Backbone as a ProteinNet text record, in pm:
[ID]
protein_1_A
[PRIMARY]
MSDTTTTPDSRRIFIDKQSPKVYHALIQTSEAVRATAADAGLDRSLVELVNLRVSQINGCAYCLSVHTKAALRAGETTQRLGVLAAWRDTELFTPRERAALALAEATTDPTNATAQEIAYDTARQVLTDDEISAVIWVAVTINAFNRVSIMSRHPVRPAPGQ
[TERTIARY]
2788.2	2701.7	2784.7	2729.5	2800.9	2748.6	2831.2	2794	2668.6	2642.7	2526	2396.1	2406	2284.2	2255.1	2340.6	2317	2268.3	2192.8	2143.7	2256.9	2240.9	2347.9	2390.7	2298.3	2339	2389.9	2387.9	2441.5	2373.4	2266.3	2193.6	2085.6	2048.8	1945.5	2004.5	1945.9	1985	1874.1	1911	1813	1769.2	1652.5	1611.8	1587.2	1555.1	1538.1	1670.4	1779.8	1912.9	1967.7	1936.4	1984.6	1919.3	1794.1	1718.5	1655.7	1737.6	1686.5	1584.3	1592.3	1494.5	1355	1346.8	1217.1	1164.5	1252.4	1211	1167.9	1239.3	1201.5	1062.1	1031.8	898.3	792.3	824.2	731.1	712.7	819.3	810.5	720.5	738.1	653.4	507.4	482.9	346.2	290.5	371.3	329.6	294.5	373.4	346.4	215.9	191.4	65.3	-53.7	-37	-144	-170.8	-65.4	-82.4	-163	-130.4	-203.5	-348.2	-368.3	-503.9	-587	-526.8	-597.3	-634.7	-542.2	-570.2	-679.7	-670.5	-772	-910	-913.1	-1039.9	-1097.4	-1016.3	-1063.8	-1026.5	-938.1	-894.2	-785.9	-805.9	-703.2	-584.7	-473.4	-347.2	-358.5	-433.2	-449.9	-515.5	-618.8	-686.4	-593.1	-518.4	-421.8	-321	-274.3	-176.4	-238.4	-365.9	-432.9	-435.4	-465.5	-465.3	-324.7	-224.1	-86	-48	-86.5	-53.1	-128	-256.6	-334.7	-282.9	-255.4	-201	-64.9	18	150.1	140.3	38.8	15.8	-17.3	-108.3	-149.1	-29.8	52.8	168.2	287.7	285.1	395.8	522.5	507	622.3	668.6	769.3	819	868.8	940.6	996.1	884.5	784.8	675.1	590.5	576.1	505.5	578	709.9	788.6	772.5	788.9	779.3	640.2	536	400.7	340	393.8	351.5	395.7	519	569.1	486.6	457	378.9	237.8	178.1	42.7	41	140.4	149.1	166.4	249.2	265.7	135	52.7	-75.1	-184.7	-151.2	-247.9	-313.3	-272.1	-328.6	-288.9	-372.8	-344.1	-279.9	-205.4	-144	-251	-362.5	-470	-524.2	-555.8	-611.1	-507.8	-383.1	-279.3	-260	-272.2	-254.5	-362.1	-481.5	-591.6	-626.4	-546.1	-577.3	-596.7	-516.3	-529.5	-665.9	-730.9	-862.2	-968.5	-956.3	-1044.4	-1191.7	-1226.3	-1367.2	-1426.5	-1340.5	-1385.5	-1386.2	-1372.1	-1370.8	-1473.5	-1496.8	-1583	-1499.5	-1368.5	-1277.8	-1267.8	-1322.9	-1308.3	-1443.5	-1441.9	-1564.7	-1612.1	-1736.5	-1783.6	-1697.3	-1651.4	-1563.6	-1431.6	-1373.7	-1247.6	-1266.4	-1376.4	-1404.9	-1421.7	-1491.6	-1510.1	-1376.5	-1293.1	-1161.7	-1073.9	-1075.9	-994.7	-1040.8	-1171.3	-1223	-1185.4	-1193.8	-1157.5	-1007.7	-927	-782.2	-750	-818.6	-797.3	-837.6	-950.2	-996.5	-900.3	-837.9	-739.4	-612.8	-577.7	-456.2	-472.7	-591.7	-620.2	-741.4	-720.3	-833.1	-890.4	-840	-888.8	-1024.2	-1065.9	-1194.7	-1297.3	-1363.5	-1458.5	-1575.6	-1620.7	-1732.6	-1693.5	-1578.1	-1531.3	-1510.8	-1461.8	-1439.3	-1571.2	-1674.4	-1805.1	-1865	-1853.5	-1906	-1832	-1700.5	-1620.4	-1657.2	-1672.1	-1705.6	-1844.7	-1940.8	-2076.9	-2079.7	-2005.5	-1997.7	-1933.7	-1826.6	-1757.8	-1850.2	-1930.9	-2022.3	-2123.4	-2150.4	-2248	-2191.4	-2059.2	-2003.2	-1888.9	-1839.1	-1728.5	-1771.9	-1717.1	-1743.2	-1662.8	-1693.9	-1617.5	-1469.7	-1442.8	-1303.8	-1233.6	-1304.2	-1244.6	-1218.9	-1313.1	-1295.1	-1172.5	-1164.2	-1050.2	-920.2	-918.5	-797.2	-757.2	-853.1	-822.8	-762.1	-820.7	-767.6	-625.7	-601.8	-466.9	-367.5	-409.1	-320.6	-285.2	-384.9	-360.4	-270.9	-295.3	-212.1	-66.9	-48.9	86.4	161.7	96.1	166.9	193.7	106.7	134.7	264.8	284.3	407.8	529.2	519.1	630.5	657.4	551.2	570	653.5	623.6	698.5	844.3	868.6	1006	1081.8	1022.6	1090.7	1104.5	1002	1008.3	1112.9	1111.1	1205.9	1348.5	1363.3	1496.2	1542.1	1450.3	1476	1531.8	1460.3	1500.5	1499.4	1607.2	1614.6	1536.3	1485.9	1423.5	1522.5	1569.1	1668.6	1603.6	1656.4	1600.6	1615	1515.7	1522.1	1633.1	1693.7	1798.7	1747.4	1828.8	1792	1717.6	1695.1	1623	1719
-1097.2	-1007	-927.6	-916	-838.1	-695.6	-604.3	-464.1	-437.8	-517.3	-492.6	-540.6	-619.1	-671.2	-615	-530	-476	-332.4	-296.2	-160	-69.9	60.7	150.6	128.3	89.3	68.4	-73.9	-158.5	-295	-388.4	-345.3	-435.6	-512.4	-463	-527.9	-561.1	-659.6	-691.9	-647.1	-611.9	-585.7	-723.1	-768.8	-905.1	-920.9	-811.4	-818.7	-847.7	-799.9	-826.1	-960.7	-995.2	-1120.6	-1241.7	-1228.7	-1338	-1287.5	-1262.4	-1197.6	-1281.1	-1411.8	-1493.8	-1474	-1467.3	-1446.1	-1306.7	-1208.2	-1071.3	-1059.1	-1126.1	-1123.7	-1184.6	-1290.2	-1350.2	-1250.6	-1172.4	-1069.9	-961.1	-923.6	-826.1	-881.2	-1008	-1068.7	-1069.6	-1097.2	-1093.1	-951.8	-852.6	-713.3	-676.8	-723.2	-695.9	-761.3	-883.5	-951.7	-878.8	-830.4	-755.6	-624.4	-556.8	-431.2	-457	-563.7	-598.3	-635.3	-708.9	-747.7	-623.9	-529.5	-405.6	-327.7	-317	-246	-317.5	-450.8	-528.8	-514.3	-496.4	-481.3	-340.3	-248.3	-112.9	-15.7	-56	36	127.2	257	347.1	351.1	395.5	396.5	481.7	589.8	677.4	603.6	526	450.3	344.7	277.5	177.6	244.1	362.5	432	480.4	520	555.3	435.7	318.8	197.1	169.8	178.6	157	252.8	377.2	477	454.9	425.5	408.4	289.1	179.2	61.9	94.8	166.2	203.7	299.5	386.2	472.2	389.1	295	209.7	133.1	82.2	1.9	86.4	215.1	302.1	275.5	248.9	218.9	345.3	410.2	535.9	518.8	410.9	389.2	377.8	295.2	276.9	404	478.6	606.7	701.5	705.3	790.7	748.8	620.8	568.1	591.9	561.2	565.8	705.3	796.8	936.4	990.4	962.7	1006.2	942.5	813.6	743.9	800.7	833.5	890.7	1027.2	1107.1	1237.9	1222.5	1126.2	1098.9	1051	981.5	929.7	1035.3	1157.8	1266.4	1301.5	1239.2	1273.1	1414.2	1477	1611.8	1606.2	1709.2	1714.8	1726.3	1791.2	1802.6	1664.8	1584.4	1450.9	1362.6	1372.7	1293.8	1339	1468.6	1522.6	1480.5	1453.4	1414.2	1265.7	1191	1049.1	973.2	1002.5	931.4	956.3	1065.4	1099.7	1100.1	1008.7	1008.1	1001.4	937.7	927.4	1062.8	1156.7	1286.6	1394.5	1356	1453.2	1412.8	1504.6	1476.3	1468.1	1448.1	1451.7	1319.7	1212.8	1081.8	1029.3	967.8	915.3	791.7	751.1	628.5	505.7	496.9	384.9	389.7	508.7	522.6	490.8	538	512.6	362.1	296.6	151.4	79.4	120.2	57	81.9	202.7	234.1	154.7	143.6	65.3	-81.8	-132.6	-272.2	-293.9	-198.7	-207.7	-206	-121	-116.6	-248.6	-304.7	-432.6	-545.3	-538.5	-638.8	-624.6	-503.4	-476.1	-514.6	-496.2	-536.2	-628.2	-755.9	-848.7	-893.8	-841.3	-885.1	-827.1	-719.5	-657.4	-712	-818.6	-886.3	-796.4	-713.1	-623.8	-522.3	-458.9	-362.7	-431.4	-553.7	-628.7	-653.3	-692.5	-717.4	-589.2	-480.6	-352	-308.5	-320.1	-281.4	-365.3	-493.6	-582.6	-550.7	-529.9	-496.6	-366	-267.1	-139.4	-158.1	-234	-258.8	-327.8	-420.8	-494	-400.3	-286.7	-192.2	-107.9	-84.7	8.8	-47.6	-164.1	-224.7	-358.5	-392.9	-524	-629.6	-755.2	-864	-855.5	-823.4	-809.8	-695.4	-584.6	-470.7	-503.3	-571.1	-610.3	-700	-799	-889.6	-813.6	-722.9	-646.3	-558.1	-491	-406.3	-489.9	-605.9	-691.9	-736.6	-773.9	-814.8	-699.4	-578.9	-463.3	-446.1	-455.2	-439.5	-550.7	-673.6	-785.7	-764.3	-722.7	-706.9	-592.3	-477.3	-366.2	-398.8	-474.6	-519.1	-598.6	-685.3	-764.6	-674.2	-579.6	-487	-401.1	-360.6	-283.5	-362	-489.3	-570	-586	-602.9	-612.7	-484.2	-370.2	-242.7	-209.4	-237.9	-210.4	-298.5	-425.6	-517.4	-495.3	-443.8	-414.1	-273.6	-191.9	-50.1	19.8	0	69.8	220.3	288.5	431.6	517	626.5	727.8	843.7	869	975	1097.9	1215.6	1336.3	1329.7	1386.3	1396	1493	1475.2	1568.1	1712.9	1801	1940.8	1978.1	1883.9	1915.7	1928.1
771.9	697.7	596.8	478.7	377.7	375.8	323.6	320	238.9	136.2	50.9	113.8	220.5	279.9	417.6	469.9	603.6	596.9	697.9	708.5	757.1	747.1	791.5	936.8	1024.8	1164.1	1188.9	1087.2	1089.9	1190.2	1252.2	1341.3	1266.7	1153.6	1072.3	936.3	873.8	737.2	643.3	524.1	419.7	370.2	414.9	379.4	230.1	161.4	16.4	-53.4	2.8	-52.8	-4.5	120	176.8	109.8	72.9	10.3	-119.5	-220.3	-342.4	-419.5	-413.4	-486.2	-429	-299.1	-234.7	-269.3	-260.3	-291	-437.5	-526.4	-667.6	-686.9	-613.6	-621.1	-573.4	-470.6	-423.1	-528.4	-594.9	-705	-815.7	-851.5	-955.3	-912.1	-785	-732.7	-746.9	-711.7	-722.3	-867.1	-960	-1102.1	-1146.3	-1099.1	-1131.9	-1070	-948.3	-880.9	-953.7	-996.7	-1071.5	-1198.9	-1270.6	-1392.5	-1361.4	-1253.9	-1212.8	-1179.2	-1108.1	-1072.9	-1199.2	-1292.1	-1417.3	-1496.7	-1504	-1576.2	-1512.7	-1380.6	-1309.3	-1325.6	-1378.7	-1399.5	-1288.1	-1197.7	-1092.8	-1149.9	-1136.3	-1188.1	-1092.4	-1145.7	-1070.1	-943.7	-951.4	-836.1	-719.5	-747.8	-642.3	-583.6	-667.9	-620	-526.8	-564.4	-479.8	-349.8	-351.5	-226.2	-131.6	-185	-103.2	-50	-137.6	-93.6	19.3	4.4	106.2	236.3	227	350.5	430.4	363.9	432.3	492.7	419.4	469.2	587.5	588.9	704.7	827.7	811.8	923.6	979.4	889.3	931.4	975	947.4	984.4	905.2	776.2	692.2	619.3	674.7	618.3	475.4	449.1	315.4	211.5	238.5	142.8	130.3	239.3	230.9	136.5	144.8	57.3	-88.5	-114.8	-251.9	-310.6	-233.7	-289	-289.3	-209.7	-221.8	-357	-393.6	-524.9	-636.8	-622.6	-725.6	-735.4	-621.4	-622	-690.1	-662.3	-727.4	-878.5	-920.3	-1064.2	-1126.8	-1047.4	-1097.2	-1096.9	-1051.6	-1056.7	-924.5	-816.8	-685.9	-646.2	-564.5	-516.6	-378.5	-347.6	-214.8	-106.5	-136.6	-37.9	-0.6	-101.1	-72.1	-1.8	-43.3	22.9	167.1	190	323.8	421.7	372.3	461.9	452.3	381	360.6	491.5	592.1	719.9	784.9	748.7	803.3	692.8	599.1	481.6	517.3	627.9	667.8	705.5	743.7	792.8	685.9	560.4	451	346.6	255.7	141.1	13.7	29.1	-84.8	-160.6	-105.7	-167.1	-214.2	-331	-390.9	-314.4	-334.8	-271.1	-306.5	-430.9	-469.9	-393.3	-383.5	-310.4	-163	-105.9	35.5	59.9	-29.8	-15.9	-25.3	-119	-135.9	-13.6	40.1	157.5	279.7	298.2	410.5	395.9	275.4	250.5	272.8	231.2	253.2	403.1	477.9	622.8	687.6	644.5	699.8	665.6	549.2	509.3	593.9	626.3	703.5	849.8	903.5	1042	1041.8	1012.5	1001.6	1135.6	1246.4	1377.4	1413.3	1347.7	1375.8	1276.6	1316	1227.1	1188.8	1280	1250.5	1143.6	1160.4	1060.1	925.8	929.6	806.6	732.9	805.1	742.9	686.8	762.2	714.9	588.8	591.4	474.6	352.8	374.1	262.2	208.1	297.4	254.3	175.3	222.1	151.5	14.3	10.3	-116.8	-216.7	-169.9	-260	-325.4	-261.8	-316	-430.5	-431.3	-529.5	-613.3	-578.1	-652.7	-710.2	-823.6	-882.9	-807.7	-832.6	-771.5	-810	-936	-980.6	-908.6	-889.5	-818.8	-671.9	-608.1	-467.9	-454.5	-540.1	-536.6	-557	-653.9	-682.7	-563.9	-502.1	-386.1	-274.2	-248.2	-142.3	-176.8	-301.8	-342.7	-331.8	-367.1	-351.4	-204.1	-116.9	26.9	81.2	40.2	84.3	42.2	-82.3	-135.8	-69	-51.3	12.9	159.5	223.2	359.6	363.3	265.5	260.3	239.9	146.6	124	247.5	317	440.1	540.5	555.5	652.3	611.1	481.8	433.8	468.6	437.9	460.6	609	686.9	830.3	897.4	867.9	932.9	884.8	763.1	710	747.6	793.7	820.1	695.9	585.6	464	490.7	457.9	488.6	389.3	439.6	354.7	349.6	230.9	212.6	150.1	178.1	115.9	-35.9	-103.4	-249	-285.5	-401.1	-444.7	-439.4	-385.8	-377.7	-251.3	-163.4	-37.6	76.7
[MASK]
++++++++++++++++++++++++++++++++++++++++++++++++++++++++++++++++++++++++++++++++++++++++++++++++++++++++++++++++++++++++++++++++++++++++++++++++++++++++++++++++++

């Protein structure tokens, strides 16, 4: 194992560094998904909410750190980010956002067929076919990044000045 591909505890490898061609392909997929989401009319804030909710479900600290910063840059509020895990219990999210979050959750845990059908039916009421497809692709892609970061144990370091 080389120093550039191992984690600080040396028990895990950074698979993105160990297999850079594969990781680069995932980055290209992410870029295509970002463009697809924008073309479908999904704003960056909604995409980041999906990224964060999926990362919460998966427990990916690294992706939570990255996408919290991105959500704030996209105009999200700390209040909405703080209650995102309990989005169903608030009135802070629009019907479109709620539909996207439910669809993202169903994509992340596809074993609950009933929840998946409910999420899809709800999404069909407020999202276009292009938006539904884009939300699912965003969820699929962040799920992949979550697994890369979790299995690699990508570290979350304090921001400068903290």
